[in-house]
N, C-alpha and C positions, 0 to 999 in steps of 0.2 A: 449254898446251892449254886452250881454253875449254870450259866445260860444255856438254853437248849435251842438248837437251830430250828427255825420255823420256815416252812415252804408255803408260798402263795401262788395261786393260779392267776395268770393274766386273763382277764375276761374280754379284752379287746384292745384296740389302739385308737388314739385320737389323731385326726388329720387337721392341721392348722396351717396358716400362711407362713409360720416361722420355721425356716429350714435349718437354722443353727441357733446356738444359745445367744449369740450376739444379736441384739435387737428384740429378743423375746421379752415382753413385759415382766417386770420383777415381781408383780403381784397381780392377782385376778381383778378384773373390773376397771383397771386403769385405762384400758383401750376398749371401750364398749363396742367399737366396730370390728374387733378381732373375733371372727367367727370360726367355729370348728365343728367337726362331726365325728362321732365315734362309731366305728364298726365293731361288731362283736363276733367272737369265736363260738362255735358249738361247744357245749349245749346252752350257752348263755344268750343265744340269739333268738330265743323264743318270745313271741309277742306276749305270752302269758306273764312273763317276768316283769313286764313294763305296764301292766294294767294299773290304773290309778295315778300314774306318774304325771299325767297332764294336770292334776290338781295342784301341783307345786310349781311356783314361779322360778325357784332356784334350786340348785343341786350341789352337793359336795362330791367332788371327784377325788378319789384316792389313787395315786399313781406312783410309778417308779422313776426315780431320777436316773434314767438309763445311760445318760451321757456323763455321769459323774464317776470319775475313777475311784476304785477301791483304795482306801487309805487306812492306816491305823487310826484308832480313835483319837480325836483331838478335842480337848475339853473347851477350847476357845476358838473363835473364828473372827474374821474381820468383815462385818456387814458393809455392803456398798452404801447403805443409807447413812452410815457414819463416815463416809469418805474413804473407806478401806484402810483407815489408819488406827482405828480404835478397836480393841478386842472386847468381845462379849462372850458369855458362856453360850455354847452351842444350843442349849435348850432354851435360851432367851432369844433365839433367832429362827428364821426360816431357811437358813443356809441348807443347800443340798448336801453338804459334807457332814452327814449325820451317821450315827451308829448303824441305822438302817435307812436305806435310800428311799424313804416313803415321803411323798409330798401330798399336800392337801390344798385344794382350790375350790372356791365357791363360784359357780357360773350360772348364767341365766339359762333356763330351760326353754329350748326352741321346739320341743316336741320330737316324737319319734315317727319315722315313716319306713315303709318297705321300699327299698331301692335296689333294682337288679337282683331281686330275690334275697336281699340282705337287709337286716334290720339296722337302721341308722338313727342315732340320737343326735339332734342338732343342739348346739350350745353356743353361747356368745360371752364376750368378756374374758376370753381365755388367756392364760399365761403359760402355755405348754408348748414345747418344741414339737414339730411334726413327728408323728410315729411314736409318741410317748406311750408306753404300756399303761393301760388302766387296770387297777386292781379291784376297785369297787365303786359303787355309786350309792349315795344316800340322799334322801330328801332334806332340804334345808327347812328347819322349823323356826319361824320367826318368834314364836312365843317364848322359846327358851334360848335361842341363839342370837337374837338381836338385843343387845344389852347396852342401852344408851349410857349407863353409868360406868361402863368398863373403861379402864385406862390402857393406854397403848405404849407404855414404856418410852423407848427412844423413837418410836414411829407413831407419834401422836396423830398426825394428819397425813392424808395422801400427798405424795409429791406432786408439785405443780409443774406443768410444762415449762422448761427453762430456755428453750430455743424457739426463735421465730423461723418458720420454714418457708423458703422461697424456691420456686421452680423457674429455671431459665426458659426462655422461649424454645430453645433447642430441646430441652428435656420434655416440655409439654408436647412438642411435635412428635418426639419419639414415643411418648405415651400413646398417642393416636396410632402411630405405625405399629405398635405392639398390640393394638386392639385392647388396651386397658381402659376401663371406664372410670367415672368419677368416684365410685366406691373405693377402688384401689388407690386412687390419688389421696382420698381422705384418710384411708387407713395408713398409708405410707407417711403422710404428714403428721398424723397423731403419734405414730411410733417414734419418729425421729425428733419430734418436739420434746420428748421425754429425755433426750440426750442419752442414748444407750451406751455411750463410750464408758470405759473404766473411770471410776471416780477421780483418779489422779489426773485425768485429762480434762475434767470439767473446768471451765473458765479459761482454757487454753485454745489457741487457734489450731485448726487441723488443716494441713495443706490438701489432703485428699483422704477420704474414707469410703467404705462401701458397706452396703446392707443388702443381704439376700432375702427377699420377701416374695413368697410364692415361688414362681419360677423366673423372677426378675431381679437383676442386679442394679441397684441404685448407687450411683457415685455422687459424693457430695464433698463440700468444703465448709469449714466453720470459721467464721470471723466474728469475734466478740460474741454477741448473743444471737447471731443469725446463721442458720444453716442453709446453704444453697445446694439444691440438687441440680446437677448439670448434665447427667447422663442416665439414660434408662435403656437397659439392654436385656432382652430375653435370653435365658440360658437353657441348656439342655436339661430335661428332667432326669437324665441319668447322672 
């Protein structure tokens, strides 16, 4: 029996601080400060569809890896967690290069509100690029989905921050000039402490790099295990 094409409806999009794949957390919950909000398309924007959702602390988001190019099926991939050098079967990873570009993330439920006559669902601990299409939302059920005895294969524990983040006085002054608050500074420090660079660059010095977060370009350099942010610049939302 051959496979049959299946069509899914996008129910909405998520808005997050992450404007590009670089710097976006590789798993949910790693950056608790990373907040997002989902706006919904008709007819999925009815308040009736969200009744009872406030009883669940966490939610599953099913989404489309919309920035992943279509490729022929690859049975093995190279997970960043293994340094990008070791192959694993695609079904043993969460790689976006999958037969179907479907992702799954568990996020904290911040509740839904009506904003500008639109229904908005607030979430945190997100690991999705801004404008990622959402396919479905399901409640997280602790009694059957929190399994202390489960094993994690090659990803036994959460990756720990590997870089100490420092801001130069000039960068801190530019933060104020850009009217960016402490929450933004905390978010930026948390994201960069995870060392979002490709695995082959970990442990190396970087003369200069950049991270686009919200509408802000952060420039940094890495020396040994310290990352120094030396420039903060607002960029056009276009």
